[in-house]
N, C-alpha and C positions, 0 to 999 in steps of 0.2 A: 503494499501499500504506499511505500515510501516515495514521495515526488507527485503523487497521485491527487488531483483537485476532487476532494468530494466535496458534493454542494446537496442537501438536503431539503425537499420540499415536502413540507408536511401536511397532511389531508386531515387531521383529526378532526377539525373543527366543521369539515363538511362528511367525510365518510366514518368517521371514530363509532359515534351512537348509533349508525342507522344500522347495522345489522339487529341491534336490540330493540329497534324501533323506539327510539328515544328521542327527544328533542332537547337539547342542549340549551338552558337560559344564557341570555346573553352574558349576564354579570358571570355565569360559568364559561362561557366563552373568553372572554377577556381576560380571567383566570388562567385558562388553559395557555392563552396566547402568552402570558407573561413569562410562564412556567418554560414555556416551548423556548422562547426568546433566550432564558437563561441558559439553557441547555446545550446552545449555540446553532440551533437550527437556521439555516439562511432563509427559507421561503416558509410562511406561514398562511396555506389558503384558507381564508376566513368563510367562505360558503360562495353562492350563486346570488348575488344581489337581485332580488324582484322573485324570486322563487319561492320565498317564504317571507312573512312577515319579521322571524326572527333573525334571517340573514338581514334584512335591510337595515333594520334595528341594530344590528352588531356594528355593520361598517359605518352606519349614523354616529354612534356613539364612538367606535374606534378612533375617529377622527380627532376627537376631542379629548378623549381618555386615555388611548392606547399609548406609552411612549416605550418604544421599542429601541434595544440598544445595538443590536447587531442584526436582528432579521427584519426581515421584509414584507409588508402583508400583500397578499395578493387576492383578487377577484376571479371568481370562475365565471365563464359563459360559454355561448356557443355562437358560430359563425351566424350571420346573418339570415333570415328566411328565403326560400327560393324568390326571386323575382323582385325581392325588395333593396331598398338602399339602404347600405349600413349607416348611411348619416341619421336615417329615420325609423330603424327597427327597433321595436321598445327594448329588447335584449340587450341590444349594443350600446342602447342611451342607458340603461343599469349598469351596464358595467363601468360607463365613465363615471355616470354620477356616484358609483363608491368612492372614487377618489384616491385607488390604491396605485401606487407607481407601477404595479406589476400586474398584467391578466394572464391568465391561464384561458387559452381560448380552445373548445372542443371541436373537431369536426372530422367526419369520416373518411377515412381514406379505402377502404374495401369498396371495390366499383360495384360489385354485387348487393351490398347493402343501399348504394347509391340507387343502383337501378332500381330496387325494388322500392325505394321512398315515393312518396306522391309528390307530384309536381315539381320534381327536378329531372337531371342527368347528367351524366358526366362533367359536362361542359360547365354548364351551371355550377355545380358543386365546386369545381375549381375557381371560378369568378366568385364566389361567395367567401370562399377562403380568401384569395387575393386580395378583393375589395373589404374584408372587415379588416385583415391586418392592418393593410394600408392605412385604414382611417383610424385605426387604435394607434398606430404608429404617430400619425400626422398631429393626434392629439395628446402627443408627448407621452404613450404608454410603453413601457416594455412589455413586449409577447411572447409568450412561450406557446406553442401551439401542440396541443394533445392531439395527436394524430390517431384516432381510434380505429381498434381492430386492424392496426397495421400488419401485424404477424399474417394472419389469414388473408389479408389484402395482398399480401406480397407473395403470398403462395399462390391466390387465384389470379391475379393480374399484377406481375411486378410492375410494367412501367406505368399503369395507372398508379400505383403507391407510392412510387418515386416521385411522380409528378406532382402529388400534392406537397410533397415535402419540397422539391424548388418551388413550387407556387407562394408556398408560405414564406420559405426565405427570401426569395427576390421582391415579396412586398414587405419585409422588414422583419419578420419574426428571428427572434437572435437565438432562440434552439427551437428544434421539432423534436418534440417525446413519442417516441415510436411505443403505442400500448399493445401491450398483449391482453385482450380484453377478456378472454376464456381463462386465462391463467393456467400455471402449471406446465409449461415449456420447460425443455430442457436447457441448461446455461449453454450447451454447445449450439444450439439451434438457436437461442437467442443471439451469440455472438455471431454466428456467421450470418445472420440477417442484417443486424445491426454492420458489420464490416461491408456486406454487400451495399448497403444503401447508404454507407459512408462514402466510397469509393464511387459510386455511381451518382452523387449529387455533389459530394464536398461539403456538405452541411453539418452545422454545427449538432449533433444529437444527444436525446436523452433516451432512456429506456423506462417504461411504467410497465411493470407488471404484475398483474392482479394477484391476490392471493388465491391459491388453491390449497384443498385442504386446511382450511382454516387458519393458512399460515399469512401473516402481513404482506401485502405488496410492496415491492421496494423499487427504487430508484436509485440510481449512481450514476457519476461521472467517471468515465474512464477512457483509455485511449487504447483501443483493442488491438491495434498494431500500428505501423507506419502512419501518420496524418492526425488527424484532430476529431477526436469525438468527445462530445459533451453529456451528462446527463444531469439533470437538476430533478430529483426525484425524492419521494419519501415513502415510508411504508404507513401503511393504514389497515384496515382490518380490525384488529383491536383497539386502535388507536395507538399504536406504538410506532416511534419511527426508528428505522433501522439503515445501515448499511449493507449492500451486499458482500 
């Protein structure tokens, strides 16, 4: 691990209580965020502004009450709706209204899922990714793109999955995080896909492996070989943060 740049992006405040069906109150969220900051976590994902009253209230209060010493607060959202404009899409507006310096933007990278979704197509999905990232960057936000179902998409349609990565990076995303939506993939398979994507795009990458068999999801930043590969991720599941 010597010489490696490990970045933790914790999602406890968004995912940590979800398996148990709990809703963490805002006071509790603020306390957890302070604790994570004290532990040295780099990125704290606070939730999805606009998705629930508790999420919106958390970001409102965090702006005035949360004083982080090392961590950066992150809001999570999705790319604009099909056919909409990023400037007027309510979800994108909520992301900006949260006021966080960093946003994590979820986007589908599996061509089969895009083709099954109503009202969109492969080209429109790319336009939504690029347009939303570009709008957020112009508004002064750092953007991390969470490429959902990337490993399944890479297997089914490699070129399209790589094009989602390129589109986000060209629009200004600083890191594209490759998400293993199902979880449970072997490390060698994950490493092979990350390496192929790195050399196929030249983009700074991350990995988000969802927990399988009740184990926490884990993200890390590491160079798999010659070149540059980054991951800014964290563990969730039981609410714990771990490095790989």
